[in-house]
Each structure stands twice: as C-alpha cells, then as structure tokens.
C-alpha angles and dihedrals in degrees: 000000000000122000089248092054091046091051092050091049092049093050095047091047091054091049092052092046093048093050091050092051092049093050091047092048093052096047100041120077108222109229114194115253089238105022095179093054090046091051092050092048093049094048095047092048093051094043091050091060097045141332114283136191122242090249092054091052091047090054091050092052091048090055089053090054094244107162113253095241092053091046092052091049093052094042090050092052092049089050093050092055094044100251089118115045116158092183093056090043092054094047092049092045092053094050095043098046094042092051096040103037102017092237117170127223096270094054092043091053091052092051093049093049089051087058092055099256113155118253094243091052091047093051093050092049097049093043087061087069103091118227090233091054091049091051093048090053091049091053091048091051092051092047090055092052100042097084093054091056099049113127092030120117107275093237091051091047089054093050092049094048095043089047091053091053092044091055088055092053103259116149114255094241094053093043093050093048095047094048094045091051092048093051092046090050088053091054104266115150107248088216089064092057126084115261097209126055093204096090089052097059 
C-alpha cells in the first residue's frame, strides 16, 4: 500500500469513527457512574450558595441525568433532615422580597409558584404579610417616586405611580387610593385627579 493510499485510509477511518462517536453521544443518555453521589453533590453545592426549593433541586438533578427514583430518594432524605424546607423558603422569600423590592402579595405568590412551591405553602407564606404592612410599603414606594414626577400633569403622575405599584403586585384599589392621597397631601387638586382606578389598570 502506498503512503498516499495509507493516508487516505487513515483519514477516512477517522471520519467514520468520529461520526459514529457523535451519533452514539447524541442518542445515548449519559447516566452518572454513581448517581446517588452525584445527586448529593449537586444538592449540597446548590444549597451552599443559596436556599432552594425541592422543585428547583429536582430540575437540577434532571439536567445532570440523575434517574428520577434516585433523585426522589436523595431529595426525600434532604427534606427529612431539614436541608430542604419549602415552607421556610417561602416565608423567608416573602419577607426578603417585600423588604428589599417592595413586592406585594400577588407578585410574591407568582415568584414562589415559578420556583415550584406548592399553592398551599405559597398561600400560607403570603398571608403572613399583614395588609397594614403592605400598605405602608406602598406608601413608602410612592413617596420615593413623587419627586421624580413633579411638573408632570397630575393625571399622568397618577397613572405612572399607580402603574409602578401595579407592576409590584399591589391591587388597583389600594394603589389608586395611596397615590391619590399622596398627591393630595402634596397639594394636588383632587378635582384634577381621576375618580375611577379602572382606566389605570
């Protein structure tokens, strides 16, 4: 066999081998050699960086190709020893996001459900946020934004401020009342303000 023929054979052989490996890699699902150890390692690493819900950890294990039965076993063990606690996660999330971002109960519930927290747990957590506390936060948010809207038409100011509260999950009635009172306290003529919150939703 000539050197040219040998080179052609070698190159074609490598091409065939590479294609076969690629096809096999795409079709075969790679299961970890020790899926239980992998599951424990993934969960511990994620929990060390920040609290996670059981659903978030389950998604992470699925991405690592940990079999479902192994994942459930490890997640159950972590739950039993208190490393996974969706109730505590939800309570802490509500207090943190309300204090830090001013989010109201409706927005907080949406965020928790996106993280896989069960409806009953979500409801219990957001109900712990007292209506008075929610209203105080709404008033503080409006007070911080008032200065930046001075000089704007009163009706437009109201729409902007009510819209800001709506994006944070505050009910239209509460948002409208808080904003109208804040503008009146600042000297706005109540007759220049809309009477109905519906057009502001």
